[in-house]
Steps between C-alpha positions, in 0.01 A plus 500: 500500500764230491501496121575875488779455755650214298486717185678787677768264634547349155525847348774601744694177436481522121574874480787461745648214301473694173664811648781290648549335161526839328757613758702183448498544123618859551783378720614257234459720191599856594850608390684628809491484878326834543202403287497143633434627849152618401375145440554347843469823697166611361308240305608190686442664837145589401446152350623313805306740722176430313564125514568516873186710554294238317657232718428712808133527403475126436654388827314765700152413372530125433689398814456601859648837594702769329808387306781721626783330307390644166449845649848500654663372180324771297609774740859371499501484120368854458762634740805310374456492120534877438791525745689214336439644150630837618811340648569306178465820295734688734756220479480504120548878497794472739664234282422709187318218321442599137155593377339389178560718194131594486489626860415869535639716784794273571634536855860548384679536171 
């Protein structure tokens, strides 16, 4: 039973790290602010959430009691990341930040 639990925890940690890495690469490589928001808002949130869930499982089953710190951090992350990405996009629209040339459906011309 413990070996299966360790495999599940390892799976969450590795998958979470890979998704966070993909989101970070997207943040660094995408051309403008509107497309860069997708990396940290979507992929990195899911990656960090999976990593925190793996940590939650580890500390809940291999120490005494339920680990509430990871659960609270995950809930805070899932609430604040989309809101902050939305606010950054609204600020960029308000400041009329230019889009990439390849962007379709540009917000203003």
